[in-house]
DOVO-35914 format. One record per atom (N, C-alpha, C): residue number from 0; atom name; residue in one letter; y negated, x negated, z negated. Coordinates in nm, 2 decimals, always signed. Layout:
N
(NUM,'CA','A',(Y,X,Z))
...
***
This chain:
154
(0,'N','M',(-0.29,-0.95,-0.05))
(0,'CA','M',(-0.25,-1.04,+0.06))
(0,'C','M',(-0.29,-0.98,+0.19))
(1,'N','G',(-0.24,-0.87,+0.23))
(1,'CA','G',(-0.28,-0.80,+0.36))
(1,'C','G',(-0.19,-0.84,+0.48))
(2,'N','V',(-0.26,-0.83,+0.60))
(2,'CA','V',(-0.19,-0.85,+0.72))
(2,'C','V',(-0.17,-1.00,+0.75))
(3,'N','I',(-0.05,-1.03,+0.79))
(3,'CA','I',(-0.01,-1.17,+0.83))
(3,'C','I',(+0.04,-1.17,+0.97))
(4,'N','R',(-0.03,-1.23,+1.06))
(4,'CA','R',(+0.02,-1.24,+1.20))
(4,'C','R',(+0.12,-1.35,+1.21))
(5,'N','Y',(+0.22,-1.33,+1.30))
(5,'CA','Y',(+0.33,-1.43,+1.33))
(5,'C','Y',(+0.38,-1.50,+1.20))
(6,'N','P',(+0.44,-1.42,+1.11))
(6,'CA','P',(+0.48,-1.47,+0.98))
(6,'C','P',(+0.60,-1.57,+0.99))
(7,'N','G',(+0.62,-1.63,+0.88))
(7,'CA','G',(+0.73,-1.73,+0.87))
(7,'C','G',(+0.87,-1.66,+0.86))
(8,'N','N',(+0.97,-1.74,+0.86))
(8,'CA','N',(+1.11,-1.69,+0.86))
(8,'C','N',(+1.14,-1.60,+0.75))
(9,'N','E',(+1.09,-1.62,+0.63))
(9,'CA','E',(+1.12,-1.53,+0.52))
(9,'C','E',(+1.07,-1.39,+0.54))
(10,'N','A',(+0.95,-1.38,+0.59))
(10,'CA','A',(+0.89,-1.25,+0.62))
(10,'C','A',(+0.96,-1.19,+0.74))
(11,'N','L',(+1.00,-1.27,+0.84))
(11,'CA','L',(+1.07,-1.22,+0.96))
(11,'C','L',(+1.20,-1.16,+0.92))
(12,'N','A',(+1.27,-1.22,+0.82))
(12,'CA','A',(+1.39,-1.16,+0.77))
(12,'C','A',(+1.37,-1.02,+0.72))
(13,'N','K',(+1.26,-1.00,+0.66))
(13,'CA','K',(+1.23,-0.86,+0.61))
(13,'C','K',(+1.20,-0.77,+0.73))
(14,'N','V',(+1.14,-0.82,+0.83))
(14,'CA','V',(+1.11,-0.75,+0.95))
(14,'C','V',(+1.25,-0.70,+1.01))
(15,'N','V',(+1.35,-0.78,+1.01))
(15,'CA','V',(+1.48,-0.74,+1.06))
(15,'C','V',(+1.54,-0.63,+0.98))
(16,'N','S',(+1.52,-0.65,+0.85))
(16,'CA','S',(+1.57,-0.54,+0.76))
(16,'C','S',(+1.49,-0.41,+0.78))
(17,'N','M',(+1.36,-0.42,+0.80))
(17,'CA','M',(+1.29,-0.30,+0.82))
(17,'C','M',(+1.32,-0.24,+0.96))
(18,'N','A',(+1.35,-0.32,+1.05))
(18,'CA','A',(+1.38,-0.27,+1.19))
(18,'C','A',(+1.51,-0.19,+1.18))
(19,'N','K',(+1.60,-0.23,+1.10))
(19,'CA','K',(+1.73,-0.16,+1.08))
(19,'C','K',(+1.70,-0.02,+1.02))
(20,'N','E',(+1.61,-0.02,+0.92))
(20,'CA','E',(+1.58,+0.11,+0.85))
(20,'C','E',(+1.51,+0.20,+0.95))
(21,'N','M',(+1.41,+0.14,+1.03))
(21,'CA','M',(+1.34,+0.22,+1.13))
(21,'C','M',(+1.43,+0.28,+1.23))
(22,'N','H',(+1.52,+0.19,+1.28))
(22,'CA','H',(+1.62,+0.24,+1.38))
(22,'C','H',(+1.70,+0.36,+1.33))
(23,'N','G',(+1.75,+0.35,+1.20))
(23,'CA','G',(+1.83,+0.46,+1.15))
(23,'C','G',(+1.75,+0.59,+1.14))
(24,'N','D',(+1.62,+0.58,+1.13))
(24,'CA','D',(+1.54,+0.70,+1.12))
(24,'C','D',(+1.47,+0.74,+1.26))
(25,'N','S',(+1.52,+0.68,+1.36))
(25,'CA','S',(+1.46,+0.70,+1.49))
(25,'C','S',(+1.54,+0.79,+1.58))
(26,'N','S',(+1.48,+0.83,+1.69))
(26,'CA','S',(+1.55,+0.91,+1.79))
(26,'C','S',(+1.65,+0.82,+1.87))
(27,'N','Y',(+1.66,+0.69,+1.84))
(27,'CA','Y',(+1.75,+0.60,+1.91))
(27,'C','Y',(+1.86,+0.56,+1.81))
(28,'N','S',(+1.88,+0.63,+1.70))
(28,'CA','S',(+1.98,+0.59,+1.60))
(28,'C','S',(+2.13,+0.59,+1.66))
(29,'N','H',(+2.14,+0.66,+1.77))
(29,'CA','H',(+2.28,+0.67,+1.83))
(29,'C','H',(+2.31,+0.54,+1.91))
(30,'N','I',(+2.22,+0.45,+1.93))
(30,'CA','I',(+2.24,+0.32,+2.00))
(30,'C','I',(+2.27,+0.22,+1.89))
(31,'N','K',(+2.38,+0.15,+1.91))
(31,'CA','K',(+2.42,+0.05,+1.81))
(31,'C','K',(+2.31,-0.05,+1.78))
(32,'N','F',(+2.28,-0.08,+1.65))
(32,'CA','F',(+2.18,-0.17,+1.61))
(32,'C','F',(+2.24,-0.31,+1.61))
(33,'N','S',(+2.17,-0.41,+1.67))
(33,'CA','S',(+2.21,-0.55,+1.67))
(33,'C','S',(+2.11,-0.64,+1.60))
(34,'N','V',(+2.15,-0.70,+1.49))
(34,'CA','V',(+2.06,-0.79,+1.42))
(34,'C','V',(+2.03,-0.91,+1.51))
(35,'N','Q',(+2.12,-0.96,+1.58))
(35,'CA','Q',(+2.10,-1.08,+1.67))
(35,'C','Q',(+2.00,-1.04,+1.78))
(36,'N','S',(+2.01,-0.93,+1.83))
(36,'CA','S',(+1.91,-0.89,+1.94))
(36,'C','S',(+1.77,-0.88,+1.88))
(37,'N','V',(+1.75,-0.83,+1.76))
(37,'CA','V',(+1.62,-0.82,+1.69))
(37,'C','V',(+1.57,-0.96,+1.67))
(38,'N','I',(+1.66,-1.05,+1.62))
(38,'CA','I',(+1.62,-1.19,+1.59))
(38,'C','I',(+1.57,-1.26,+1.72))
(39,'N','N',(+1.65,-1.24,+1.82))
(39,'CA','N',(+1.61,-1.30,+1.95))
(39,'C','N',(+1.48,-1.25,+2.01))
(40,'N','H',(+1.46,-1.12,+2.00))
(40,'CA','H',(+1.34,-1.06,+2.05))
(40,'C','H',(+1.22,-1.11,+1.96))
(41,'N','L',(+1.23,-1.11,+1.83))
(41,'CA','L',(+1.13,-1.16,+1.74))
(41,'C','L',(+1.09,-1.31,+1.78))
(42,'N','A',(+1.19,-1.39,+1.80))
(42,'CA','A',(+1.16,-1.53,+1.84))
(42,'C','A',(+1.08,-1.54,+1.97))
(43,'N','S',(+1.12,-1.46,+2.06))
(43,'CA','S',(+1.05,-1.46,+2.19))
(43,'C','S',(+0.91,-1.40,+2.18))
(44,'N','W',(+0.90,-1.29,+2.11))
(44,'CA','W',(+0.76,-1.24,+2.09))
(44,'C','W',(+0.67,-1.33,+2.01))
(45,'N','C',(+0.72,-1.39,+1.91))
(45,'CA','C',(+0.63,-1.48,+1.83))
(45,'C','C',(+0.59,-1.61,+1.91))
(46,'N','A',(+0.68,-1.64,+2.01))
(46,'CA','A',(+0.64,-1.76,+2.09))
(46,'C','A',(+0.54,-1.73,+2.20))
(47,'N','N',(+0.51,-1.60,+2.21))
(47,'CA','N',(+0.41,-1.56,+2.32))
(47,'C','N',(+0.30,-1.47,+2.26))
(48,'N','P',(+0.22,-1.53,+2.17))
(48,'CA','P',(+0.12,-1.45,+2.10))
(48,'C','P',(+0.01,-1.39,+2.19))
(49,'N','D',(-0.01,-1.43,+2.31))
(49,'CA','D',(-0.11,-1.37,+2.40))
(49,'C','D',(-0.06,-1.24,+2.46))
(50,'N','R',(+0.07,-1.22,+2.46))
(50,'CA','R',(+0.13,-1.10,+2.52))
(50,'C','R',(+0.19,-1.01,+2.41))
(51,'N','Y',(+0.23,-1.07,+2.30))
(51,'CA','Y',(+0.30,-0.99,+2.20))
(51,'C','Y',(+0.23,-1.01,+2.06))
(52,'N','Y',(+0.22,-0.90,+1.99))
(52,'CA','Y',(+0.17,-0.90,+1.85))
(52,'C','Y',(+0.28,-0.87,+1.76))
(53,'N','V',(+0.29,-0.96,+1.66))
(53,'CA','V',(+0.39,-0.95,+1.55))
(53,'C','V',(+0.32,-0.97,+1.42))
(54,'N','A',(+0.33,-0.87,+1.33))
(54,'CA','A',(+0.26,-0.89,+1.20))
(54,'C','A',(+0.33,-0.81,+1.09))
(55,'N','V',(+0.31,-0.85,+0.97))
(55,'CA','V',(+0.36,-0.78,+0.85))
(55,'C','V',(+0.24,-0.75,+0.76))
(56,'N','Y',(+0.26,-0.66,+0.68))
(56,'CA','Y',(+0.17,-0.63,+0.57))
(56,'C','Y',(+0.24,-0.67,+0.44))
(57,'N','A',(+0.18,-0.76,+0.37))
(57,'CA','A',(+0.24,-0.81,+0.24))
(57,'C','A',(+0.15,-0.76,+0.13))
(58,'N','H',(+0.22,-0.70,+0.03))
(58,'CA','H',(+0.16,-0.66,-0.09))
(58,'C','H',(+0.17,-0.77,-0.19))
(59,'N','S',(+0.07,-0.79,-0.27))
(59,'CA','S',(+0.07,-0.90,-0.37))
(59,'C','S',(+0.18,-0.90,-0.46))
(60,'N','E',(+0.23,-0.78,-0.50))
(60,'CA','E',(+0.34,-0.77,-0.60))
(60,'C','E',(+0.47,-0.74,-0.54))
(61,'N','R',(+0.47,-0.66,-0.43))
(61,'CA','R',(+0.59,-0.61,-0.38))
(61,'C','R',(+0.64,-0.69,-0.25))
(62,'N','G',(+0.56,-0.78,-0.21))
(62,'CA','G',(+0.60,-0.86,-0.09))
(62,'C','G',(+0.57,-0.78,+0.04))
(63,'N','V',(+0.65,-0.80,+0.14))
(63,'CA','V',(+0.64,-0.74,+0.27))
(63,'C','V',(+0.68,-0.59,+0.26))
(64,'N','V',(+0.59,-0.50,+0.29))
(64,'CA','V',(+0.61,-0.36,+0.28))
(64,'C','V',(+0.59,-0.29,+0.42))
(65,'N','G',(+0.56,-0.36,+0.52))
(65,'CA','G',(+0.54,-0.30,+0.65))
(65,'C','G',(+0.53,-0.41,+0.76))
(66,'N','G',(+0.55,-0.36,+0.88))
(66,'CA','G',(+0.54,-0.45,+0.99))
(66,'C','G',(+0.51,-0.38,+1.12))
(67,'N','M',(+0.45,-0.45,+1.22))
(67,'CA','M',(+0.42,-0.39,+1.35))
(67,'C','M',(+0.44,-0.49,+1.46))
(68,'N','I',(+0.49,-0.44,+1.57))
(68,'CA','I',(+0.51,-0.52,+1.69))
(68,'C','I',(+0.44,-0.45,+1.80))
(69,'N','G',(+0.37,-0.52,+1.88))
(69,'CA','G',(+0.30,-0.46,+2.00))
(69,'C','G',(+0.30,-0.55,+2.12))
(70,'N','K',(+0.26,-0.50,+2.23))
(70,'CA','K',(+0.26,-0.58,+2.35))
(70,'C','K',(+0.13,-0.55,+2.43))
(71,'N','L',(+0.10,-0.64,+2.52))
(71,'CA','L',(-0.01,-0.62,+2.61))
(71,'C','L',(+0.04,-0.63,+2.76))
(72,'N','E',(+0.01,-0.54,+2.84))
(72,'CA','E',(+0.05,-0.54,+2.98))
(72,'C','E',(-0.06,-0.49,+3.07))
(73,'N','T',(-0.06,-0.54,+3.19))
(73,'CA','T',(-0.16,-0.49,+3.29))
(73,'C','T',(-0.11,-0.36,+3.35))
(74,'N','Y',(-0.20,-0.27,+3.37))
(74,'CA','Y',(-0.16,-0.15,+3.44))
(74,'C','Y',(-0.11,-0.18,+3.58))
(75,'N','W',(+0.00,-0.12,+3.62))
(75,'CA','W',(+0.05,-0.15,+3.75))
(75,'C','W',(-0.04,-0.10,+3.86))
(76,'N','F',(-0.12,-0.01,+3.83))
(76,'CA','F',(-0.21,+0.05,+3.94))
(76,'C','F',(-0.35,+0.00,+3.93))
(77,'N','G',(-0.38,-0.08,+3.83))
(77,'CA','G',(-0.52,-0.13,+3.80))
(77,'C','G',(-0.55,-0.26,+3.87))
(78,'N','D',(-0.67,-0.30,+3.85))
(78,'CA','D',(-0.73,-0.42,+3.91))
(78,'C','D',(-0.74,-0.52,+3.79))
(79,'N','G',(-0.63,-0.55,+3.72))
(79,'CA','G',(-0.63,-0.64,+3.61))
(79,'C','G',(-0.65,-0.58,+3.48))
(80,'N','A',(-0.68,-0.45,+3.47))
(80,'CA','A',(-0.70,-0.38,+3.34))
(80,'C','A',(-0.57,-0.38,+3.27))
(81,'N','S',(-0.58,-0.39,+3.13))
(81,'CA','S',(-0.46,-0.40,+3.05))
(81,'C','S',(-0.46,-0.29,+2.94))
(82,'N','V',(-0.33,-0.26,+2.90))
(82,'CA','V',(-0.31,-0.17,+2.79))
(82,'C','V',(-0.23,-0.23,+2.68))
(83,'N','A',(-0.27,-0.21,+2.56))
(83,'CA','A',(-0.19,-0.26,+2.44))
(83,'C','A',(-0.11,-0.14,+2.39))
(84,'N','S',(+0.02,-0.16,+2.36))
(84,'CA','S',(+0.10,-0.05,+2.31))
(84,'C','S',(+0.19,-0.10,+2.20))
(85,'N','D',(+0.23,-0.01,+2.11))
(85,'CA','D',(+0.32,-0.05,+2.00))
(85,'C','D',(+0.46,-0.06,+2.05))
(86,'N','I',(+0.54,-0.15,+2.00))
(86,'CA','I',(+0.68,-0.15,+2.02))
(86,'C','I',(+0.74,-0.09,+1.89))
(87,'N','G',(+0.69,-0.11,+1.78))
(87,'CA','G',(+0.73,-0.05,+1.66))
(87,'C','G',(+0.63,-0.07,+1.54))
(88,'N','L',(+0.62,+0.03,+1.46))
(88,'CA','L',(+0.54,+0.02,+1.34))
(88,'C','L',(+0.63,+0.08,+1.23))
(89,'N','Y',(+0.64,+0.01,+1.12))
(89,'CA','Y',(+0.72,+0.07,+1.01))
(89,'C','Y',(+0.66,+0.02,+0.87))
(90,'N','V',(+0.66,+0.12,+0.78))
(90,'CA','V',(+0.61,+0.10,+0.65))
(90,'C','V',(+0.72,+0.15,+0.56))
(91,'N','T',(+0.77,+0.07,+0.46))
(91,'CA','T',(+0.87,+0.12,+0.37))
(91,'C','T',(+0.83,+0.25,+0.30))
(92,'N','P',(+0.93,+0.33,+0.27))
(92,'CA','P',(+0.89,+0.46,+0.21))
(92,'C','P',(+0.81,+0.45,+0.08))
(93,'N','S',(+0.83,+0.35,+0.00))
(93,'CA','S',(+0.76,+0.33,-0.12))
(93,'C','S',(+0.61,+0.29,-0.10))
(94,'N','A',(+0.58,+0.25,+0.02))
(94,'CA','A',(+0.44,+0.20,+0.05))
(94,'C','A',(+0.37,+0.30,+0.14))
(95,'N','R',(+0.43,+0.41,+0.18))
(95,'CA','R',(+0.37,+0.50,+0.27))
(95,'C','R',(+0.26,+0.58,+0.19))
(96,'N','G',(+0.15,+0.61,+0.27))
(96,'CA','G',(+0.04,+0.68,+0.20))
(96,'C','G',(-0.06,+0.58,+0.15))
(97,'N','G',(-0.03,+0.45,+0.15))
(97,'CA','G',(-0.12,+0.34,+0.11))
(97,'C','G',(-0.20,+0.29,+0.23))
(98,'N','I',(-0.24,+0.17,+0.23))
(98,'CA','I',(-0.32,+0.11,+0.33))
(98,'C','I',(-0.25,+0.03,+0.43))
(99,'N','A',(-0.11,+0.01,+0.42))
(99,'CA','A',(-0.04,-0.09,+0.50))
(99,'C','A',(-0.05,-0.05,+0.65))
(100,'N','A',(-0.01,+0.08,+0.68))
(100,'CA','A',(-0.01,+0.12,+0.82))
(100,'C','A',(-0.15,+0.11,+0.89))
(101,'N','K',(-0.25,+0.16,+0.81))
(101,'CA','K',(-0.39,+0.15,+0.86))
(101,'C','K',(-0.43,+0.01,+0.89))
(102,'N','A',(-0.40,-0.08,+0.79))
(102,'CA','A',(-0.44,-0.22,+0.81))
(102,'C','A',(-0.37,-0.28,+0.93))
(103,'N','L',(-0.24,-0.25,+0.95))
(103,'CA','L',(-0.17,-0.31,+1.06))
(103,'C','L',(-0.22,-0.26,+1.19))
(104,'N','I',(-0.25,-0.13,+1.20))
(104,'CA','I',(-0.31,-0.07,+1.32))
(104,'C','I',(-0.44,-0.13,+1.35))
(105,'N','G',(-0.53,-0.15,+1.25))
(105,'CA','G',(-0.66,-0.21,+1.26))
(105,'C','G',(-0.65,-0.35,+1.31))
(106,'N','D',(-0.56,-0.42,+1.26))
(106,'CA','D',(-0.54,-0.56,+1.31))
(106,'C','D',(-0.49,-0.57,+1.45))
(107,'N','F',(-0.40,-0.47,+1.48))
(107,'CA','F',(-0.34,-0.46,+1.62))
(107,'C','F',(-0.46,-0.43,+1.72))
(108,'N','E',(-0.55,-0.34,+1.68))
(108,'CA','E',(-0.66,-0.31,+1.76))
(108,'C','E',(-0.75,-0.43,+1.78))
(109,'N','E',(-0.77,-0.51,+1.68))
(109,'CA','E',(-0.85,-0.63,+1.69))
(109,'C','E',(-0.78,-0.73,+1.78))
(110,'N','W',(-0.65,-0.75,+1.77))
(110,'CA','W',(-0.57,-0.84,+1.86))
(110,'C','W',(-0.59,-0.79,+2.00))
(111,'N','A',(-0.57,-0.66,+2.03))
(111,'CA','A',(-0.58,-0.60,+2.16))
(111,'C','A',(-0.72,-0.63,+2.22))
(112,'N','L',(-0.82,-0.60,+2.14))
(112,'CA','L',(-0.96,-0.62,+2.19))
(112,'C','L',(-0.99,-0.77,+2.22))
(113,'N','E',(-0.94,-0.86,+2.14))
(113,'CA','E',(-0.95,-1.00,+2.17))
(113,'C','E',(-0.89,-1.04,+2.30))
(114,'N','R',(-0.79,-0.96,+2.35))
(114,'CA','R',(-0.73,-1.00,+2.47))
(114,'C','R',(-0.78,-0.91,+2.59))
(115,'N','G',(-0.88,-0.83,+2.57))
(115,'CA','G',(-0.94,-0.75,+2.67))
(115,'C','G',(-0.87,-0.62,+2.71))
(116,'N','A',(-0.79,-0.56,+2.62))
(116,'CA','A',(-0.73,-0.44,+2.65))
(116,'C','A',(-0.83,-0.33,+2.68))
(117,'N','A',(-0.80,-0.25,+2.78))
(117,'CA','A',(-0.89,-0.13,+2.81))
(117,'C','A',(-0.85,-0.01,+2.73))
(118,'N','N',(-0.73,+0.00,+2.69))
(118,'CA','N',(-0.68,+0.11,+2.61))
(118,'C','N',(-0.57,+0.06,+2.51))
(119,'N','I',(-0.55,+0.14,+2.40))
(119,'CA','I',(-0.44,+0.11,+2.31))
(119,'C','I',(-0.37,+0.24,+2.30))
(120,'N','V',(-0.23,+0.23,+2.31))
(120,'CA','V',(-0.15,+0.35,+2.30))
(120,'C','V',(-0.05,+0.33,+2.19))
(121,'N','L',(-0.04,+0.43,+2.10))
(121,'CA','L',(+0.05,+0.43,+1.99))
(121,'C','L',(+0.15,+0.55,+2.00))
(122,'N','S',(+0.27,+0.53,+1.96))
(122,'CA','S',(+0.37,+0.63,+1.97))
(122,'C','S',(+0.46,+0.64,+1.85))
(123,'N','S',(+0.55,+0.74,+1.85))
(123,'CA','S',(+0.64,+0.74,+1.74))
(123,'C','S',(+0.77,+0.81,+1.79))
(124,'N','T',(+0.88,+0.75,+1.75))
(124,'CA','T',(+1.01,+0.81,+1.78))
(124,'C','T',(+1.09,+0.85,+1.66))
(125,'N','A',(+1.02,+0.86,+1.55))
(125,'CA','A',(+1.08,+0.90,+1.42))
(125,'C','A',(+1.15,+1.03,+1.44))
(126,'N','S',(+1.27,+1.04,+1.39))
(126,'CA','S',(+1.34,+1.17,+1.40))
(126,'C','S',(+1.31,+1.27,+1.28))
(127,'N','R',(+1.26,+1.21,+1.17))
(127,'CA','R',(+1.22,+1.30,+1.06))
(127,'C','R',(+1.06,+1.30,+1.06))
(128,'N','E',(+1.01,+1.42,+1.05))
(128,'CA','E',(+0.87,+1.44,+1.04))
(128,'C','E',(+0.79,+1.37,+1.15))
(129,'N','P',(+0.82,+1.39,+1.28))
(129,'CA','P',(+0.75,+1.32,+1.38))
(129,'C','P',(+0.60,+1.35,+1.39))
(130,'N','L',(+0.56,+1.47,+1.34))
(130,'CA','L',(+0.42,+1.51,+1.35))
(130,'C','L',(+0.34,+1.44,+1.25))
(131,'N','T',(+0.40,+1.38,+1.15))
(131,'CA','T',(+0.32,+1.30,+1.05))
(131,'C','T',(+0.25,+1.19,+1.11))
(132,'N','A',(+0.32,+1.11,+1.19))
(132,'CA','A',(+0.26,+1.00,+1.26))
(132,'C','A',(+0.15,+1.04,+1.36))
(133,'N','A',(+0.18,+1.15,+1.43))
(133,'CA','A',(+0.08,+1.21,+1.52))
(133,'C','A',(-0.05,+1.24,+1.45))
(134,'N','K',(-0.04,+1.31,+1.34))
(134,'CA','K',(-0.16,+1.35,+1.26))
(134,'C','K',(-0.23,+1.22,+1.21))
(135,'N','F',(-0.16,+1.12,+1.16))
(135,'CA','F',(-0.22,+1.00,+1.11))
(135,'C','F',(-0.29,+0.93,+1.23))
(136,'N','Y',(-0.23,+0.92,+1.34))
(136,'CA','Y',(-0.30,+0.85,+1.46))
(136,'C','Y',(-0.42,+0.93,+1.50))
(137,'N','R',(-0.42,+1.06,+1.50))
(137,'CA','R',(-0.54,+1.14,+1.53))
(137,'C','R',(-0.65,+1.11,+1.43))
(138,'N','R',(-0.62,+1.09,+1.30))
(138,'CA','R',(-0.72,+1.06,+1.20))
(138,'C','R',(-0.78,+0.93,+1.23))
(139,'N','L',(-0.71,+0.84,+1.30))
(139,'CA','L',(-0.76,+0.71,+1.33))
(139,'C','L',(-0.84,+0.71,+1.47))
(140,'N','G',(-0.85,+0.82,+1.53))
(140,'CA','G',(-0.92,+0.83,+1.66))
(140,'C','G',(-0.84,+0.84,+1.78))
(141,'N','Y',(-0.71,+0.84,+1.77))
(141,'CA','Y',(-0.62,+0.85,+1.89))
(141,'C','Y',(-0.60,+0.99,+1.93))
(142,'N','K',(-0.59,+1.01,+2.06))
(142,'CA','K',(-0.57,+1.15,+2.12))
(142,'C','K',(-0.44,+1.16,+2.18))
(143,'N','P',(-0.38,+1.28,+2.18))
(143,'CA','P',(-0.24,+1.30,+2.24))
(143,'C','P',(-0.25,+1.26,+2.39))
(144,'N','L',(-0.14,+1.20,+2.44))
(144,'CA','L',(-0.14,+1.15,+2.58))
(144,'C','L',(+0.00,+1.18,+2.64))
(145,'N','G',(+0.01,+1.29,+2.71))
(145,'CA','G',(+0.13,+1.32,+2.78))
(145,'C','G',(+0.24,+1.35,+2.68))
(146,'N','F',(+0.36,+1.32,+2.71))
(146,'CA','F',(+0.48,+1.34,+2.62))
(146,'C','F',(+0.59,+1.25,+2.66))
(147,'N','V',(+0.70,+1.24,+2.58))
(147,'CA','V',(+0.81,+1.15,+2.61))
(147,'C','V',(+0.93,+1.24,+2.61))
(148,'N','T',(+1.02,+1.21,+2.71))
(148,'CA','T',(+1.15,+1.28,+2.71))
(148,'C','T',(+1.26,+1.18,+2.72))
(149,'N','R',(+1.38,+1.23,+2.69))
(149,'CA','R',(+1.50,+1.14,+2.71))
(149,'C','R',(+1.62,+1.22,+2.75))
(150,'N','K',(+1.70,+1.16,+2.83))
(150,'CA','K',(+1.83,+1.22,+2.87))
(150,'C','K',(+1.94,+1.11,+2.86))
(151,'N','G',(+2.04,+1.14,+2.78))
(151,'CA','G',(+2.15,+1.04,+2.77))
(151,'C','G',(+2.23,+1.05,+2.90))
(152,'N','V',(+2.27,+0.94,+2.95))
(152,'CA','V',(+2.35,+0.93,+3.08))
(152,'C','V',(+2.49,+0.87,+3.07))
(153,'N','C',(+2.52,+0.83,+2.94))
(153,'CA','C',(+2.65,+0.78,+2.93))
(153,'C','C',(+2.72,+0.82,+2.80))
***
């Protein structure tokens, strides 16, 4: 089956389920997860395909096993140049090591290029094995770019 952009409600329900799994394994797991917030955001993102990328990877026998959400923004300092970045990428544990993540990233790159992105930025906030994603991204041609920090204020 492969990558499906802007999937129907049944696949989006699986995206909500995967978002909850991803959230539990992220550096943001201390923030309360809201199913309704995810549903609202997905609806908004799917309604704006020129700015947001929403896709799932469906396996012919196992159904949806991964999903990716991304966005396109103009650089605040540029002259109209834009950057595409991921909001989230998740592949179920049973499908990791297969082709789902690579296929989703490849399709995201295609989507970004179709919209004139000058750069594509991928990140990971996984709390377990964060270097695994970094190594995978490097194998796909991505280079480290700065770093991310966080400070809780409440």
